[in-house]
N, CA, C, O and the ligand as a Tripos MOL2 file, in Angstrom:
@<TRIPOS>MOLECULE
protein
  265   263    67     0     0
PROTEIN
NO_CHARGES

@<TRIPOS>ATOM
      1 N        -130.9020   39.2950    0.6990 N.3       1 MET1
      2 CA       -131.3250   38.5350   -0.4810 C.3       1 MET1
      3 C        -130.9280   37.0560   -0.3340 C.2       1 MET1
      4 O        -130.0860   36.6830    0.4830 O.2       1 MET1
      5 N        -131.5460   36.2850   -1.1250 N.am      2 SER2
      6 CA       -131.3140   34.8420   -1.0500 C.3       2 SER2
      7 C        -130.2330   34.4280   -2.0410 C.2       2 SER2
      8 O        -130.0840   35.0420   -3.0970 O.2       2 SER2
      9 N        -129.4720   33.3760   -1.6960 N.am      3 ASP3
     10 CA       -128.5110   32.8320   -2.6440 C.3       3 ASP3
     11 C        -129.0650   31.5780   -3.3060 C.2       3 ASP3
     12 O        -128.3120   30.8340   -3.9340 O.2       3 ASP3
     13 N        -130.3420   31.3340   -3.1820 N.am      4 LEU4
     14 CA       -130.9860   30.2090   -3.8350 C.3       4 LEU4
     15 C        -131.1060   30.4860   -5.3520 C.2       4 LEU4
     16 O        -131.1850   31.6450   -5.7590 O.2       4 LEU4
     17 N        -131.1170   29.4590   -6.1620 N.am      5 PRO5
     18 CA       -131.3500   29.6860   -7.6110 C.3       5 PRO5
     19 C        -132.8000   30.1530   -7.8010 C.2       5 PRO5
     20 O        -133.6840   29.8190   -7.0120 O.2       5 PRO5
     21 N        -133.0220   30.9380   -8.8750 N.am      6 PRO6
     22 CA       -134.3830   31.4420   -9.1120 C.3       6 PRO6
     23 C        -135.3420   30.3000   -9.4940 C.2       6 PRO6
     24 O        -134.9290   29.2350   -9.9520 O.2       6 PRO6
     25 N        -136.6190   30.5680   -9.2870 N.am      7 PHE7
     26 CA       -137.6680   29.6080   -9.6730 C.3       7 PHE7
     27 C        -137.5140   29.2940  -11.1700 C.2       7 PHE7
     28 O        -137.3890   30.1950  -12.0000 O.2       7 PHE7
     29 N        -137.5260   27.9920  -11.4880 N.am      8 SER8
     30 CA       -137.2160   27.5780  -12.8600 C.3       8 SER8
     31 C        -138.4500   27.2450  -13.6660 C.2       8 SER8
     32 O        -138.3320   26.6720  -14.7490 O.2       8 SER8
     33 N        -139.6370   27.5860  -13.1750 N.am      9 GLY9
     34 CA       -140.8640   27.4070  -13.9530 C.3       9 GLY9
     35 C        -141.4820   26.0420  -13.8070 C.2       9 GLY9
     36 O        -141.1070   25.2680  -12.9250 O.2       9 GLY9
     37 N        -142.4300   25.7470  -14.6720 N.am     10 ASP10
     38 CA       -143.2320   24.5210  -14.5010 C.3      10 ASP10
     39 C        -142.5800   23.2870  -15.0900 C.2      10 ASP10
     40 O        -142.9870   22.1650  -14.7870 O.2      10 ASP10
     41 N        -141.5720   23.4810  -15.9310 N.am     11 ASN11
     42 CA       -140.9470   22.2770  -16.5480 C.3      11 ASN11
     43 C        -139.4300   22.3360  -16.3960 C.2      11 ASN11
     44 O        -138.7190   22.3550  -17.4010 O.2      11 ASN11
     45 N        -138.9210   22.3660  -15.1760 N.am     12 PRO12
     46 CA       -137.4800   22.3480  -15.0050 C.3      12 PRO12
     47 C        -136.9130   20.9570  -15.3680 C.2      12 PRO12
     48 O        -137.6310   19.9570  -15.3450 O.2      12 PRO12
     49 N        -135.6450   20.9230  -15.6940 N.am     13 ARG13
     50 CA       -135.0050   19.6300  -16.0440 C.3      13 ARG13
     51 C        -134.3030   19.1000  -14.7990 C.2      13 ARG13
     52 O        -133.4830   19.7830  -14.1850 O.2      13 ARG13
     53 N        -134.6480   17.8600  -14.4430 N.am     14 CYS14
     54 CA       -134.0300   17.2300  -13.2670 C.3      14 CYS14
     55 C        -132.5270   17.0430  -13.5140 C.2      14 CYS14
     56 O        -132.1120   16.5780  -14.5750 O.2      14 CYS14
     57 N        -131.7310   17.4120  -12.5230 N.am     15 ALA15
     58 CA       -130.2840   17.3120  -12.6610 C.3      15 ALA15
     59 C        -129.8090   15.8690  -12.5520 C.2      15 ALA15
     60 O        -128.6440   15.5890  -12.8350 O.2      15 ALA15
     61 N        -130.6640   14.9630  -12.1580 N.am     16 LYS16
     62 CA       -130.2460   13.5590  -11.9410 C.3      16 LYS16
     63 C        -130.7060   12.6450  -13.0510 C.2      16 LYS16
     64 O        -129.9410   11.7970  -13.5100 O.2      16 LYS16
     65 N        -131.9480   12.8000  -13.4940 N.am     17 CYS17
     66 CA       -132.4580   11.8340  -14.4820 C.3      17 CYS17
     67 C        -132.9070   12.4880  -15.7700 C.2      17 CYS17
     68 O        -133.2790   11.7910  -16.7140 O.2      17 CYS17
     69 N        -132.8820   13.8120  -15.8350 N.am     18 GLY18
     70 CA       -133.1890   14.5010  -17.0820 C.3      18 GLY18
     71 C        -134.6620   14.7240  -17.3440 C.2      18 GLY18
     72 O        -135.0400   15.3070  -18.3600 O.2      18 GLY18
     73 N        -135.5050   14.2530  -16.4140 N.am     19 MET19
     74 CA       -136.9720   14.4270  -16.5770 C.3      19 MET19
     75 C        -137.3390   15.8880  -16.5430 C.2      19 MET19
     76 O        -136.7550   16.6630  -15.7860 O.2      19 MET19
     77 N        -138.3030   16.2730  -17.3590 N.am     20 ARG20
     78 CA       -138.8210   17.6470  -17.2860 C.3      20 ARG20
     79 C        -140.1230   17.6380  -16.4870 C.2      20 ARG20
     80 O        -141.0560   16.9000  -16.8060 O.2      20 ARG20
     81 N        -140.1710   18.4620  -15.4560 N.am     21 GLY21
     82 CA       -141.3330   18.5180  -14.6050 C.3      21 GLY21
     83 C        -141.0230   18.2250  -13.1590 C.2      21 GLY21
     84 O        -140.3080   17.2660  -12.8680 O.2      21 GLY21
     85 N        -141.5340   19.0160  -12.2490 N.am     22 ALA22
     86 CA       -141.2300   18.8120  -10.8400 C.3      22 ALA22
     87 C        -142.3990   19.2970  -10.0060 C.2      22 ALA22
     88 O        -143.0870   20.2480  -10.3760 O.2      22 ALA22
     89 N        -142.6150   18.6440   -8.8930 N.am     23 HIS23
     90 CA       -143.5760   19.1460   -7.9240 C.3      23 HIS23
     91 C        -142.9720   20.3700   -7.2300 C.2      23 HIS23
     92 O        -141.7520   20.5210   -7.1600 O.2      23 HIS23
     93 N        -143.8250   21.2190   -6.7330 N.am     24 THR24
     94 CA       -143.3780   22.4090   -6.0520 C.3      24 THR24
     95 C        -144.1210   22.5570   -4.7200 C.2      24 THR24
     96 O        -145.3440   22.4340   -4.6530 O.2      24 THR24
     97 N        -143.3560   22.8210   -3.6760 N.am     25 GLU25
     98 CA       -143.9510   22.9960   -2.3640 C.3      25 GLU25
     99 C        -143.3120   24.2240   -1.7170 C.2      25 GLU25
    100 O        -142.0890   24.3660   -1.7170 O.2      25 GLU25
    101 N        -144.1350   25.1000   -1.1720 N.am     26 TRP26
    102 CA       -143.6410   26.2870   -0.4860 C.3      26 TRP26
    103 C        -143.2060   25.8970    0.9340 C.2      26 TRP26
    104 O        -143.9200   25.1890    1.6440 O.2      26 TRP26
    105 N        -142.0350   26.3690    1.3230 N.am     27 VAL27
    106 CA       -141.5120   26.1070    2.6770 C.3      27 VAL27
    107 C        -141.3190   27.4260    3.3580 C.2      27 VAL27
    108 O        -140.5280   28.2450    2.8890 O.2      27 VAL27
    109 N        -142.0290   27.6750    4.4780 N.am     28 PRO28
    110 CA       -141.9110   28.9780    5.1430 C.3      28 PRO28
    111 C        -140.5470   29.1700    5.8370 C.2      28 PRO28
    112 O        -139.8090   28.2120    6.0670 O.2      28 PRO28
    113 N        -140.2430   30.4210    6.1570 N.am     29 TYR29
    114 CA       -139.0300   30.7740    6.8950 C.3      29 TYR29
    115 C        -138.9690   29.9790    8.1870 C.2      29 TYR29
    116 O        -139.9630   29.8370    8.8990 O.2      29 TYR29
    117 N        -137.7580   29.4530    8.4790 N.am     30 ARG30
    118 CA       -137.5430   28.7820    9.7730 C.3      30 ARG30
    119 C        -136.4950   29.5690   10.5570 C.2      30 ARG30
    120 O        -135.3910   29.8020   10.0640 O.2      30 ARG30
    121 N        -136.8370   29.9720   11.7640 N.am     31 PRO31
    122 CA       -135.8820   30.7400   12.5600 C.3      31 PRO31
    123 C        -134.7540   29.8260   13.0160 C.2      31 PRO31
    124 O        -134.8960   28.6040   13.0060 O.2      31 PRO31
    125 N        -133.6240   30.4240   13.4180 N.am     32 PRO32
    126 CA       -132.5120   29.5980   13.9220 C.3      32 PRO32
    127 C        -132.8500   28.9460   15.2450 C.2      32 PRO32
    128 O        -133.6890   29.4500   15.9920 O.2      32 PRO32
    129 N        -132.2230   27.8610   15.5330 N.am     33 VAL33
    130 CA       -132.3730   27.1500   16.7940 C.3      33 VAL33
    131 C        -131.1040   27.3730   17.6100 C.2      33 VAL33
    132 O        -130.0000   27.1130   17.1310 O.2      33 VAL33
    133 N        -131.2600   27.8530   18.8390 N.am     34 TYR34
    134 CA       -130.1020   28.1430   19.6820 C.3      34 TYR34
    135 C        -129.9620   27.1060   20.7890 C.2      34 TYR34
    136 O        -130.9230   26.6830   21.4320 O.2      34 TYR34
    137 N        -128.7270   26.7330   20.9620 N.am     35 ASN35
    138 CA       -128.3830   25.8230   22.0580 C.3      35 ASN35
    139 C        -127.3160   26.5430   22.8630 C.2      35 ASN35
    140 O        -126.1310   26.4630   22.5370 O.2      35 ASN35
    141 N        -127.7380   27.2670   23.9450 N.am     36 GLY36
    142 CA       -126.8060   28.1200   24.6290 C.3      36 GLY36
    143 C        -126.5080   29.3230   23.7660 C.2      36 GLY36
    144 O        -127.4340   30.0050   23.3260 O.2      36 GLY36
    145 N        -125.2300   29.6070   23.5070 N.am     37 ARG37
    146 CA       -124.8490   30.8250   22.7750 C.3      37 ARG37
    147 C        -124.7510   30.5850   21.2750 C.2      37 ARG37
    148 O        -124.9710   31.5050   20.4880 O.2      37 ARG37
    149 N        -124.4330   29.3920   20.8800 N.am     38 ALA38
    150 CA       -124.1710   29.1400   19.4560 C.3      38 ALA38
    151 C        -125.4660   28.7010   18.7570 C.2      38 ALA38
    152 O        -126.3310   28.0680   19.3630 O.2      38 ALA38
    153 N        -125.5720   29.0380   17.5220 N.am     39 ALA39
    154 CA       -126.7050   28.6130   16.7220 C.3      39 ALA39
    155 C        -126.5100   27.1400   16.3270 C.2      39 ALA39
    156 O        -125.5540   26.7980   15.6300 O.2      39 ALA39
    157 N        -127.4030   26.2990   16.7670 N.am     40 GLU40
    158 CA       -127.3120   24.8760   16.5000 C.3      40 GLU40
    159 C        -127.7610   24.6260   15.0370 C.2      40 GLU40
    160 O        -127.2410   23.7530   14.3430 O.2      40 GLU40
    161 N        -128.7230   25.4140   14.6210 N.am     41 ARG41
    162 CA       -129.1940   25.2920   13.2430 C.3      41 ARG41
    163 C        -129.4560   26.7070   12.7330 C.2      41 ARG41
    164 O        -130.1710   27.4900   13.3570 O.2      41 ARG41
    165 N        -128.8740   27.0040   11.6130 N.am     42 LYS42
    166 CA       -129.0610   28.3510   11.0480 C.3      42 LYS42
    167 C        -130.4920   28.5540   10.6020 C.2      42 LYS42
    168 O        -131.2470   27.6070   10.3810 O.2      42 LYS42
    169 N        -130.8400   29.8300   10.4770 N.am     43 ALA43
    170 CA       -132.1550   30.1740    9.9240 C.3      43 ALA43
    171 C        -132.2050   29.7220    8.4690 C.2      43 ALA43
    172 O        -131.2040   29.7630    7.7530 O.2      43 ALA43
    173 N        -133.3660   29.3000    8.0590 N.am     44 GLN44
    174 CA       -133.5370   28.8960    6.6560 C.3      44 GLN44
    175 C        -134.5550   29.8350    6.0220 C.2      44 GLN44
    176 O        -135.6600   30.0010    6.5390 O.2      44 GLN44
    177 N        -134.1820   30.4530    4.8980 N.am     45 PRO45
    178 CA       -135.1070   31.3990    4.2900 C.3      45 PRO45
    179 C        -136.3140   30.7270    3.6920 C.2      45 PRO45
    180 O        -136.2930   29.5380    3.3740 O.2      45 PRO45
    181 N        -137.3740   31.5080    3.5410 N.am     46 GLU46
    182 CA       -138.5470   31.0510    2.7980 C.3      46 GLU46
    183 C        -138.0780   30.6060    1.3990 C.2      46 GLU46
    184 O        -137.2960   31.3030    0.7530 O.2      46 GLU46
    185 N        -138.5590   29.4520    0.9430 N.am     47 HIS47
    186 CA       -138.1060   28.9570   -0.3390 C.3      47 HIS47
    187 C        -139.1250   27.9980   -0.9400 C.2      47 HIS47
    188 O        -140.1550   27.7000   -0.3340 O.2      47 HIS47
    189 N        -138.8190   27.5230   -2.1380 N.am     48 LEU48
    190 CA       -139.6370   26.5070   -2.7850 C.3      48 LEU48
    191 C        -138.8520   25.2210   -2.8190 C.2      48 LEU48
    192 O        -137.6620   25.2230   -3.1340 O.2      48 LEU48
    193 N        -139.5100   24.1110   -2.4970 N.am     49 ARG49
    194 CA       -138.8900   22.8060   -2.5810 C.3      49 ARG49
    195 C        -139.4040   22.1250   -3.8600 C.2      49 ARG49
    196 O        -140.6060   21.9030   -4.0130 O.2      49 ARG49
    197 N        -138.5090   21.8080   -4.7430 N.am     50 ARG50
    198 CA       -138.8720   21.1130   -5.9950 C.3      50 ARG50
    199 C        -138.5410   19.6240   -5.8420 C.2      50 ARG50
    200 O        -137.5700   19.2510   -5.1840 O.2      50 ARG50
    201 N        -139.3590   18.8030   -6.4560 N.am     51 ALA51
    202 CA       -139.1410   17.3610   -6.4060 C.3      51 ALA51
    203 C        -139.4470   16.7980   -7.7790 C.2      51 ALA51
    204 O        -140.5460   16.9870   -8.3010 O.2      51 ALA51
    205 N        -138.4800   16.1040   -8.3690 N.am     52 CYS52
    206 CA       -138.6710   15.5070   -9.6920 C.3      52 CYS52
    207 C        -139.8210   14.5230   -9.6510 C.2      52 CYS52
    208 O        -139.9620   13.7340   -8.7160 O.2      52 CYS52
    209 N        -140.6480   14.5900  -10.7000 N.am     53 ILE53
    210 CA       -141.8310   13.7160  -10.7290 C.3      53 ILE53
    211 C        -141.4870   12.2770  -11.0970 C.2      53 ILE53
    212 O        -142.3240   11.3880  -10.9430 O.2      53 ILE53
    213 N        -140.2630   12.0300  -11.5810 N.am     54 ARG54
    214 CA       -139.8960   10.6720  -11.9040 C.3      54 ARG54
    215 C        -138.9970   10.0240  -10.8410 C.2      54 ARG54
    216 O        -139.3020    8.9380  -10.3470 O.2      54 ARG54
    217 N        -137.8810   10.6980  -10.4890 N.am     55 CYS55
    218 CA       -136.9290   10.0210   -9.6000 C.3      55 CYS55
    219 C        -137.0320   10.5330   -8.1560 C.2      55 CYS55
    220 O        -136.4670    9.9160   -7.2530 O.2      55 CYS55
    221 N        -137.7170   11.6100   -7.9270 N.am     56 GLY56
    222 CA       -137.8590   12.1070   -6.5780 C.3      56 GLY56
    223 C        -136.7200   12.9720   -6.0750 C.2      56 GLY56
    224 O        -136.7230   13.3910   -4.9170 O.2      56 GLY56
    225 N        -135.7450   13.2450   -6.9320 N.am     57 TYR57
    226 CA       -134.6300   14.1570   -6.5490 C.3      57 TYR57
    227 C        -135.1920   15.5040   -6.1110 C.2      57 TYR57
    228 O        -136.0830   16.0490   -6.7630 O.2      57 TYR57
    229 N        -134.6810   16.0380   -5.0200 N.am     58 ARG58
    230 CA       -135.2030   17.3040   -4.4990 C.3      58 ARG58
    231 C        -134.1500   18.3700   -4.4740 C.2      58 ARG58
    232 O        -132.9730   18.1080   -4.2250 O.2      58 ARG58
    233 N        -134.5950   19.5920   -4.7410 N.am     59 TRP59
    234 CA       -133.6940   20.7360   -4.6850 C.3      59 TRP59
    235 C        -134.4850   21.9530   -4.2550 C.2      59 TRP59
    236 O        -135.7150   21.9260   -4.1970 O.2      59 TRP59
    237 N        -133.7580   23.0270   -3.9510 N.am     60 GLN60
    238 CA       -134.4170   24.2560   -3.4620 C.3      60 GLN60
    239 C        -134.3070   25.3660   -4.4740 C.2      60 GLN60
    240 O        -133.2940   25.4890   -5.1630 O.2      60 GLN60
    241 N        -135.3250   26.1640   -4.5680 N.am     61 GLU61
    242 CA       -135.3200   27.3490   -5.4000 C.3      61 GLU61
    243 C        -135.9120   28.5400   -4.6490 C.2      61 GLU61
    244 O        -136.6710   28.3780   -3.6940 O.2      61 GLU61
    245 N        -135.5530   29.7220   -5.0960 N.am     62 ASP62
    246 CA       -136.0620   30.9320   -4.4690 C.3      62 ASP62
    247 C        -137.5460   31.1240   -4.7800 C.2      62 ASP62
    248 O        -138.0470   30.6150   -5.7820 O.2      62 ASP62
    249 N        -138.2290   31.8460   -3.9300 N.am     63 ILE63
    250 CA       -139.6170   32.2150   -4.2330 C.3      63 ILE63
    251 C        -139.5920   33.2920   -5.3500 C.2      63 ILE63
    252 O        -138.5530   33.8810   -5.6460 O.2      63 ILE63
    253 N        -140.7440   33.5140   -5.9380 N.am     64 VAL64
    254 CA       -140.8570   34.5040   -6.9940 C.3      64 VAL64
    255 C        -140.9400   35.9000   -6.3710 C.2      64 VAL64
    256 O        -141.7810   36.1630   -5.5100 O.2      64 VAL64
    257 N        -140.0620   36.7770   -6.8190 N.am     65 HIS65
    258 CA       -140.1000   38.1770   -6.3670 C.3      65 HIS65
    259 C        -140.6780   39.0260   -7.4940 C.2      65 HIS65
    260 O        -140.0710   39.1820   -8.5540 O.2      65 HIS65
    261 N        -141.8230   39.5520   -7.2460 N.am     66 SER66
    262 CA       -142.4240   40.3420   -8.3550 C.3      66 SER66
    263 C        -142.9390   41.6680   -7.8450 C.2      66 SER66
    264 O        -143.4720   42.4620   -8.6200 O.2      66 SER66
    265 ZN       -135.2890   13.0420  -11.7270 Zn       67 ZN67
@<TRIPOS>BOND
     1     1     2 1
     2     2     3 1
     3     3     4 2
     4     3     5 am
     5     5     6 1
     6     6     7 1
     7     7     8 2
     8     7     9 am
     9     9    10 1
    10    10    11 1
    11    11    12 2
    12    11    13 am
    13    13    14 1
    14    14    15 1
    15    15    16 2
    16    15    17 am
    17    17    18 1
    18    18    19 1
    19    19    20 2
    20    19    21 am
    21    21    22 1
    22    22    23 1
    23    23    24 2
    24    23    25 am
    25    25    26 1
    26    26    27 1
    27    27    28 2
    28    27    29 am
    29    29    30 1
    30    30    31 1
    31    31    32 2
    32    31    33 am
    33    33    34 1
    34    34    35 1
    35    35    36 2
    36    35    37 am
    37    37    38 1
    38    38    39 1
    39    39    40 2
    40    39    41 am
    41    41    42 1
    42    42    43 1
    43    43    44 2
    44    43    45 am
    45    45    46 1
    46    46    47 1
    47    47    48 2
    48    47    49 am
    49    49    50 1
    50    50    51 1
    51    51    52 2
    52    51    53 am
    53    53    54 1
    54    54    55 1
    55    55    56 2
    56    55    57 am
    57    57    58 1
    58    58    59 1
    59    59    60 2
    60    59    61 am
    61    61    62 1
    62    62    63 1
    63    63    64 2
    64    63    65 am
    65    65    66 1
    66    66    67 1
    67    67    68 2
    68    67    69 am
    69    69    70 1
    70    70    71 1
    71    71    72 2
    72    71    73 am
    73    73    74 1
    74    74    75 1
    75    75    76 2
    76    75    77 am
    77    77    78 1
    78    78    79 1
    79    79    80 2
    80    79    81 am
    81    81    82 1
    82    82    83 1
    83    83    84 2
    84    83    85 am
    85    85    86 1
    86    86    87 1
    87    87    88 2
    88    87    89 am
    89    89    90 1
    90    90    91 1
    91    91    92 2
    92    91    93 am
    93    93    94 1
    94    94    95 1
    95    95    96 2
    96    95    97 am
    97    97    98 1
    98    98    99 1
    99    99   100 2
   100    99   101 am
   101   101   102 1
   102   102   103 1
   103   103   104 2
   104   103   105 am
   105   105   106 1
   106   106   107 1
   107   107   108 2
   108   107   109 am
   109   109   110 1
   110   110   111 1
   111   111   112 2
   112   111   113 am
   113   113   114 1
   114   114   115 1
   115   115   116 2
   116   115   117 am
   117   117   118 1
   118   118   119 1
   119   119   120 2
   120   119   121 am
   121   121   122 1
   122   122   123 1
   123   123   124 2
   124   123   125 am
   125   125   126 1
   126   126   127 1
   127   127   128 2
   128   127   129 am
   129   129   130 1
   130   130   131 1
   131   131   132 2
   132   131   133 am
   133   133   134 1
   134   134   135 1
   135   135   136 2
   136   135   137 am
   137   137   138 1
   138   138   139 1
   139   139   140 2
   140   139   141 am
   141   141   142 1
   142   142   143 1
   143   143   144 2
   144   143   145 am
   145   145   146 1
   146   146   147 1
   147   147   148 2
   148   147   149 am
   149   149   150 1
   150   150   151 1
   151   151   152 2
   152   151   153 am
   153   153   154 1
   154   154   155 1
   155   155   156 2
   156   155   157 am
   157   157   158 1
   158   158   159 1
   159   159   160 2
   160   159   161 am
   161   161   162 1
   162   162   163 1
   163   163   164 2
   164   163   165 am
   165   165   166 1
   166   166   167 1
   167   167   168 2
   168   167   169 am
   169   169   170 1
   170   170   171 1
   171   171   172 2
   172   171   173 am
   173   173   174 1
   174   174   175 1
   175   175   176 2
   176   175   177 am
   177   177   178 1
   178   178   179 1
   179   179   180 2
   180   179   181 am
   181   181   182 1
   182   182   183 1
   183   183   184 2
   184   183   185 am
   185   185   186 1
   186   186   187 1
   187   187   188 2
   188   187   189 am
   189   189   190 1
   190   190   191 1
   191   191   192 2
   192   191   193 am
   193   193   194 1
   194   194   195 1
   195   195   196 2
   196   195   197 am
   197   197   198 1
   198   198   199 1
   199   199   200 2
   200   199   201 am
   201   201   202 1
   202   202   203 1
   203   203   204 2
   204   203   205 am
   205   205   206 1
   206   206   207 1
   207   207   208 2
   208   207   209 am
   209   209   210 1
   210   210   211 1
   211   211   212 2
   212   211   213 am
   213   213   214 1
   214   214   215 1
   215   215   216 2
   216   215   217 am
   217   217   218 1
   218   218   219 1
   219   219   220 2
   220   219   221 am
   221   221   222 1
   222   222   223 1
   223   223   224 2
   224   223   225 am
   225   225   226 1
   226   226   227 1
   227   227   228 2
   228   227   229 am
   229   229   230 1
   230   230   231 1
   231   231   232 2
   232   231   233 am
   233   233   234 1
   234   234   235 1
   235   235   236 2
   236   235   237 am
   237   237   238 1
   238   238   239 1
   239   239   240 2
   240   239   241 am
   241   241   242 1
   242   242   243 1
   243   243   244 2
   244   243   245 am
   245   245   246 1
   246   246   247 1
   247   247   248 2
   248   247   249 am
   249   249   250 1
   250   250   251 1
   251   251   252 2
   252   251   253 am
   253   253   254 1
   254   254   255 1
   255   255   256 2
   256   255   257 am
   257   257   258 1
   258   258   259 1
   259   259   260 2
   260   259   261 am
   261   261   262 1
   262   262   263 1
   263   263   264 2
@<TRIPOS>SUBSTRUCTURE
     1 MET1         2 RESIDUE 1 A MET
     2 SER2         6 RESIDUE 1 A SER
     3 ASP3        10 RESIDUE 1 A ASP
     4 LEU4        14 RESIDUE 1 A LEU
     5 PRO5        18 RESIDUE 1 A PRO
     6 PRO6        22 RESIDUE 1 A PRO
     7 PHE7        26 RESIDUE 1 A PHE
     8 SER8        30 RESIDUE 1 A SER
     9 GLY9        34 RESIDUE 1 A GLY
    10 ASP10       38 RESIDUE 1 A ASP
    11 ASN11       42 RESIDUE 1 A ASN
    12 PRO12       46 RESIDUE 1 A PRO
    13 ARG13       50 RESIDUE 1 A ARG
    14 CYS14       54 RESIDUE 1 A CYS
    15 ALA15       58 RESIDUE 1 A ALA
    16 LYS16       62 RESIDUE 1 A LYS
    17 CYS17       66 RESIDUE 1 A CYS
    18 GLY18       70 RESIDUE 1 A GLY
    19 MET19       74 RESIDUE 1 A MET
    20 ARG20       78 RESIDUE 1 A ARG
    21 GLY21       82 RESIDUE 1 A GLY
    22 ALA22       86 RESIDUE 1 A ALA
    23 HIS23       90 RESIDUE 1 A HIS
    24 THR24       94 RESIDUE 1 A THR
    25 GLU25       98 RESIDUE 1 A GLU
    26 TRP26      102 RESIDUE 1 A TRP
    27 VAL27      106 RESIDUE 1 A VAL
    28 PRO28      110 RESIDUE 1 A PRO
    29 TYR29      114 RESIDUE 1 A TYR
    30 ARG30      118 RESIDUE 1 A ARG
    31 PRO31      122 RESIDUE 1 A PRO
    32 PRO32      126 RESIDUE 1 A PRO
    33 VAL33      130 RESIDUE 1 A VAL
    34 TYR34      134 RESIDUE 1 A TYR
    35 ASN35      138 RESIDUE 1 A ASN
    36 GLY36      142 RESIDUE 1 A GLY
    37 ARG37      146 RESIDUE 1 A ARG
    38 ALA38      150 RESIDUE 1 A ALA
    39 ALA39      154 RESIDUE 1 A ALA
    40 GLU40      158 RESIDUE 1 A GLU
    41 ARG41      162 RESIDUE 1 A ARG
    42 LYS42      166 RESIDUE 1 A LYS
    43 ALA43      170 RESIDUE 1 A ALA
    44 GLN44      174 RESIDUE 1 A GLN
    45 PRO45      178 RESIDUE 1 A PRO
    46 GLU46      182 RESIDUE 1 A GLU
    47 HIS47      186 RESIDUE 1 A HIS
    48 LEU48      190 RESIDUE 1 A LEU
    49 ARG49      194 RESIDUE 1 A ARG
    50 ARG50      198 RESIDUE 1 A ARG
    51 ALA51      202 RESIDUE 1 A ALA
    52 CYS52      206 RESIDUE 1 A CYS
    53 ILE53      210 RESIDUE 1 A ILE
    54 ARG54      214 RESIDUE 1 A ARG
    55 CYS55      218 RESIDUE 1 A CYS
    56 GLY56      222 RESIDUE 1 A GLY
    57 TYR57      226 RESIDUE 1 A TYR
    58 ARG58      230 RESIDUE 1 A ARG
    59 TRP59      234 RESIDUE 1 A TRP
    60 GLN60      238 RESIDUE 1 A GLN
    61 GLU61      242 RESIDUE 1 A GLU
    62 ASP62      246 RESIDUE 1 A ASP
    63 ILE63      250 RESIDUE 1 A ILE
    64 VAL64      254 RESIDUE 1 A VAL
    65 HIS65      258 RESIDUE 1 A HIS
    66 SER66      262 RESIDUE 1 A SER
    67 ZN67       265 GROUP 0 **** ****
């Protein structure tokens, strides 16, 4: 399971400027990148990228599980 916060709907409140409303972009799963034996970059789960429509602050949320 993901430890991302759940999808907050169409009018989330920006944590930085208080604006209600954010763009939403789906970001697919990214596999880890290996450099020799150690993972240089961890895998990133499928998620939604939210961006405030006023200040551009960005955060991540989980996809909808239904
Ligand atoms: Zn904002």
